[in-house]
C-alpha positions as CSV (number, residue, x, y, z in Angstrom):
1,M,-91.7,-126.8,68.9
2,T,-91.8,-130.4,67.5
3,T,-93.6,-133.7,68.2
4,N,-92.5,-136.5,66.3
5,S,-94.4,-139.7,65.1
6,P,-94.1,-142.9,63.3
7,S,-95.6,-143.0,60.2
8,T,-98.4,-145.9,59.6
9,S,-99.3,-145.5,56.2
10,S,-96.6,-143.9,54.4
11,P,-93.4,-145.4,53.1
12,P,-91.2,-146.1,55.9
13,Y,-88.6,-143.5,54.7
14,I,-91.2,-140.6,55.7
15,Q,-91.1,-139.0,58.6
16,K,-93.7,-137.1,60.7
17,V,-93.5,-134.4,62.7
18,R,-96.3,-132.0,64.4
19,L,-94.6,-128.3,64.9
20,E,-95.4,-124.9,66.5
21,I,-94.8,-122.2,64.3
22,P,-95.2,-118.3,65.1
23,T,-98.2,-117.6,62.4
24,F,-96.6,-114.4,60.8
25,M,-93.6,-116.9,59.7
26,Y,-95.8,-119.5,58.4
27,S,-98.3,-117.3,56.6
28,L,-95.2,-115.1,54.7
29,N,-93.4,-118.7,53.8
30,P,-94.8,-122.0,54.8
31,T,-91.5,-123.9,53.3
32,K,-88.8,-121.3,54.6
33,S,-90.3,-121.5,58.5
34,I,-90.5,-125.3,58.2
35,K,-86.9,-125.9,57.2
36,Q,-85.9,-123.5,59.7
37,L,-86.9,-125.6,62.4
38,L,-86.3,-129.2,60.8
39,G,-83.2,-128.1,58.5
40,Q,-82.6,-126.9,55.3
41,N,-81.8,-130.3,53.7
42,I,-85.2,-132.0,54.4
43,S,-87.5,-132.4,51.4
44,I,-91.2,-131.6,52.3
45,V,-93.8,-134.1,51.4
46,S,-96.8,-132.1,52.9
47,H,-97.6,-129.6,55.1
48,S,-100.8,-128.4,56.9
49,A,-102.1,-126.1,59.8
50,N,-104.4,-126.5,61.9
51,D,-107.4,-124.4,62.8
52,I,-106.2,-123.4,66.5
53,I,-104.0,-120.5,67.2
54,T,-102.0,-120.9,70.3
55,Q,-102.1,-118.2,73.3
56,N,-98.5,-116.9,71.6
57,D,-100.1,-116.4,68.4
58,S,-98.4,-119.9,66.7
59,L,-99.9,-122.3,64.5
60,I,-99.9,-126.1,65.0
61,V,-98.6,-127.5,61.9
62,D,-98.4,-131.3,60.8
63,V,-95.4,-131.6,58.4
64,E,-94.4,-135.0,56.4
65,Y,-90.8,-135.1,55.2
66,T,-88.2,-136.9,54.2
67,S,-84.0,-136.6,54.9
68,I,-80.8,-138.5,54.5
69,P,-79.2,-139.0,57.8
70,F,-75.7,-138.2,57.7
71,S,-72.9,-140.3,59.0
72,L,-68.9,-140.2,58.8
73,L,-68.8,-144.0,57.8
74,K,-72.0,-144.5,56.1
75,I,-71.7,-145.6,52.4
76,Y,-74.8,-146.2,49.8
77,Y,-74.9,-148.6,47.4
78,V,-77.5,-147.7,44.6
79,N,-78.3,-150.1,41.8
80,V,-77.2,-148.6,38.3
81,S,-80.5,-149.6,37.1
82,D,-81.9,-147.1,39.2
83,L,-80.0,-144.1,38.2
84,K,-81.8,-141.4,35.8
85,R,-79.9,-139.1,33.7
86,L,-80.6,-135.5,34.9
87,I,-81.2,-134.2,31.5
88,P,-80.4,-136.6,28.3
89,N,-77.0,-137.5,27.7
90,S,-76.1,-135.8,30.9
91,E,-73.0,-136.9,33.0
92,K,-75.3,-136.1,35.7
93,Y,-77.6,-138.4,37.3
94,V,-80.2,-139.0,40.2
95,A,-80.4,-141.6,42.7
96,T,-83.7,-141.5,45.1
97,I,-82.4,-142.3,48.6
98,N,-85.1,-142.4,51.9
99,G,-87.1,-140.9,49.2
100,C,-84.9,-137.8,48.6
101,N,-83.3,-136.9,45.3
102,V,-79.5,-137.3,45.5
103,K,-77.3,-135.7,42.3
104,I,-74.7,-137.5,41.3
105,S,-72.1,-136.1,38.6
106,S,-69.9,-138.0,36.6
107,P,-70.5,-141.4,38.4
108,K,-67.6,-144.1,37.6
109,L,-69.9,-146.5,35.8
110,K,-67.1,-148.3,33.9
111,E,-66.0,-149.4,37.1
112,F,-69.1,-149.9,38.8
113,S,-71.4,-151.0,36.1
114,K,-74.0,-152.7,38.3
115,V,-73.7,-151.2,41.8
116,L,-72.8,-147.7,42.5
117,P,-71.0,-147.0,46.0
118,I,-71.7,-143.4,46.9
119,K,-71.2,-140.5,49.9
120,I,-73.7,-138.6,50.4
121,K,-73.5,-134.5,51.5
122,A,-75.6,-131.8,52.0
123,T,-76.0,-129.0,49.5
124,L,-75.4,-125.8,50.9
125,S,-77.8,-123.7,49.0
126,N,-81.1,-123.4,50.3
127,N,-83.6,-125.3,48.7
128,Y,-86.6,-123.0,48.8
129,S,-87.9,-119.7,47.3
130,S,-90.7,-117.1,47.8
131,S,-93.3,-119.5,46.1
132,G,-92.4,-122.5,47.5
133,Q,-90.1,-125.3,47.6
134,L,-88.0,-125.6,44.3
135,D,-88.1,-128.7,42.3
136,S,-85.1,-128.1,40.1
137,Q,-82.5,-127.8,43.3
138,F,-81.3,-130.8,45.4
139,S,-81.0,-131.1,48.8
140,Y,-78.1,-133.7,48.5
141,Y,-75.3,-134.3,46.5
142,G,-73.8,-137.8,46.1
143,S,-69.7,-138.6,45.0
144,T,-68.4,-142.0,44.0
145,V,-66.5,-143.8,46.4
146,S,-63.2,-145.0,45.4
147,T,-61.5,-145.2,49.0
148,P,-63.8,-146.8,51.4
149,M,-62.1,-146.1,54.6
150,N,-61.6,-143.0,56.4
151,Y,-59.2,-140.7,58.4
152,L,-59.0,-140.2,62.0
153,C,-56.4,-138.4,64.4
154,S,-56.2,-138.2,67.9
155,P,-56.4,-136.4,70.2
156,L,-59.9,-136.2,69.2
157,K,-59.9,-132.8,71.0
158,Y,-57.1,-131.0,72.3
159,V,-56.1,-127.4,73.8
160,N,-55.9,-128.3,77.4
161,H,-57.1,-131.8,76.2
162,S,-59.7,-133.2,77.9
163,F,-61.2,-136.6,76.3
164,E,-63.5,-136.5,73.6
165,P,-65.2,-140.3,73.1
166,F,-67.3,-140.7,70.2
167,D,-70.1,-143.2,68.9
168,T,-70.3,-145.0,65.5
169,E,-73.2,-146.2,64.1
170,E,-73.2,-150.0,62.9
171,I,-72.0,-151.0,59.1
172,E,-74.4,-153.8,58.2
173,P,-72.3,-156.5,56.4
174,L,-73.3,-156.9,52.8
175,Y,-70.9,-160.3,52.1
176,D,-71.0,-163.7,53.0
177,S,-68.8,-165.5,55.3
178,N,-67.2,-167.2,52.4
179,F,-66.2,-164.0,50.5
180,K,-64.6,-162.4,54.0
181,T,-62.5,-166.0,54.6
182,S,-61.3,-165.8,50.7
183,F,-60.4,-161.8,51.0
184,T,-58.8,-162.3,54.5
185,Q,-56.6,-165.2,52.8
186,T,-56.0,-163.0,50.1
187,L,-54.6,-160.3,52.4
188,S,-52.5,-162.7,54.4
189,K,-50.8,-164.1,51.4
190,N,-49.9,-160.7,50.2
191,H,-49.1,-159.1,53.6
192,A,-45.7,-157.9,52.7
193,A,-46.6,-155.8,49.5
194,F,-50.2,-154.5,51.5
195,L,-47.9,-153.5,54.2
196,E,-45.8,-151.8,51.6
197,E,-48.5,-150.0,50.4
198,T,-49.7,-149.0,54.1
199,M,-46.8,-147.2,55.3
200,K,-46.2,-145.3,51.9
201,Y,-49.4,-143.6,52.4
202,Y,-49.0,-143.2,56.2
203,K,-46.0,-141.5,55.1
204,Q,-47.6,-139.2,53.2
205,A,-50.2,-138.2,55.1
206,L,-48.1,-137.0,58.3
207,S,-47.6,-133.6,56.3
208,T,-51.4,-133.1,56.8
209,F,-51.4,-133.2,60.7
210,N,-49.2,-130.3,62.3
211,I,-49.1,-132.3,65.9
212,L,-47.2,-135.1,64.0
213,S,-44.7,-132.9,62.7
214,S,-41.8,-133.9,64.9
215,V,-42.0,-137.5,63.3
216,D,-38.8,-138.3,60.9
217,H,-39.4,-141.9,60.4
218,I,-41.9,-144.7,60.5
219,T,-41.4,-148.2,61.1
220,S,-43.4,-151.5,61.1
221,D,-40.7,-153.8,62.9
222,V,-42.2,-154.0,66.3
223,K,-43.6,-157.0,68.1
224,N,-45.4,-155.3,71.2
225,I,-45.6,-152.3,72.4
226,S,-42.8,-152.2,74.7
227,D,-40.8,-151.4,71.4
228,C,-42.4,-148.4,70.8
229,K,-40.0,-145.8,72.3
230,M,-40.4,-142.2,72.9
231,G,-38.5,-139.8,70.0
232,T,-39.2,-138.8,66.9
233,T,-40.4,-142.5,65.2
234,G,-44.0,-143.2,64.4
235,Y,-44.8,-147.1,64.5
236,V,-47.4,-148.8,61.9
237,I,-48.8,-151.4,64.0
238,P,-52.1,-153.5,64.2
239,F,-54.1,-151.7,67.3
240,S,-54.5,-154.6,69.0
241,L,-50.9,-154.0,70.1
242,L,-52.1,-151.0,71.9
243,P,-53.1,-151.5,75.8
244,I,-57.0,-150.1,75.9
245,D,-57.3,-150.5,79.4
246,R,-55.4,-147.7,80.2
247,E,-54.1,-144.2,79.2
248,L,-51.8,-144.2,76.6
249,N,-49.2,-141.2,76.0
250,G,-49.2,-140.5,72.2
251,I,-51.1,-139.7,69.0
252,I,-52.9,-142.3,66.8
253,L,-53.2,-141.4,63.3
254,I,-55.3,-143.6,60.9
255,Q,-55.5,-142.8,57.0
256,P,-58.1,-144.7,54.4
257,K,-55.5,-146.4,52.5
258,R,-54.3,-149.3,54.6
259,I,-54.8,-152.8,55.8
260,P,-57.8,-152.2,57.8
261,D,-56.7,-152.6,61.5
262,Y,-53.2,-150.7,61.1
263,I,-52.6,-147.8,62.9
264,L,-49.8,-145.2,63.4
265,F,-48.6,-144.8,67.2
266,Y,-46.3,-141.5,67.8
267,P,-45.3,-142.0,71.3
268,T,-45.6,-138.8,73.2
269,K,-45.4,-137.2,76.3
270,N,-47.2,-134.2,74.9
271,F,-50.7,-135.8,74.6
272,T,-52.6,-138.5,76.6
273,I,-55.3,-140.6,75.1
274,C,-57.5,-141.8,77.4
275,V,-59.6,-145.4,77.6
276,E,-62.6,-144.0,76.6
277,E,-60.9,-142.4,73.5
278,L,-58.9,-145.9,72.8
279,L,-62.6,-147.7,72.9
280,S,-64.1,-145.2,70.4
281,I,-61.4,-145.7,68.2
282,K,-61.4,-149.4,68.6
283,K,-65.2,-149.1,67.5
284,F,-64.3,-146.7,64.7
285,L,-61.6,-149.5,63.3
286,E,-64.1,-152.2,63.4
287,Q,-66.8,-150.7,61.4
288,D,-64.5,-149.2,58.8
289,K,-63.1,-152.5,58.3
290,E,-67.1,-153.4,57.8
291,N,-66.6,-150.8,55.0
292,F,-63.7,-152.2,53.6
293,Y,-65.5,-155.8,52.8
294,N,-68.5,-154.3,51.8
295,F,-66.8,-151.5,49.3
296,N,-64.6,-154.7,47.7
297,Y,-67.3,-157.2,48.1
298,V,-69.7,-154.9,45.6
299,K,-66.9,-153.9,43.6
300,T,-65.3,-157.8,42.6
301,V,-68.7,-159.8,43.4
302,L,-71.6,-157.5,42.6
303,N,-70.0,-155.8,39.8
304,K,-69.2,-158.6,37.7
């Protein structure tokens, strides 16, 4: 059982929680028993058991811990000056995020000399031993981001398909309006070249998804949704061409190397995309676009 409470005097990234843990489990291995309840990748700052033992022979334990929330879209931007080498002359570095140590192997510091974009994942190995928490291991590892946008393919859940909308967290913009205007103008001036690249990567991505095995041709030569005909052709179009106030028969593929709002739409009666899914995909594209602008702002402005 857990009870969360906000931390008032501790740093903002430290979380406080009250747990009810069986006495024998806590006595045998406090760290392991806490992590079984809160997750293996948390970093325990402190823990203390109250003197009271409950009727079901459990202890009330107050825990302070840190963790890093995971998100499909989240990119963390780390000041290179804040990185520390794991050991002298090593290509492995450590960044501290939300009070947690993150191991980064071979970051691309020639490309990102001042601000490093990384995505974070949980380390699979357990971060505890019989003697307590291991300081020599890391609960998280980070990898340098080279492509800021992400994959998505509808239907979001299938086999007797039922709709599966999802929430996407807000990505805060790092750039200012002048940068966005300038970068948008660059995209517009070079639209044909960017579209050609987008088409190339959509063609390559088709082989990754079995449900798109029937597609033998892709085109961007359409002006509205009525131009997208049933058959074996996939259409690379701005998402704004799709109506989102009614169900659509088809599949939507989004691959990361693209003009931000361009998707591949394959009309087929085999799958139905409901309105809730279309709204989720719209939000996904909006936040992925923020990633695109943030990443390019960091790369072209902050790393100069």
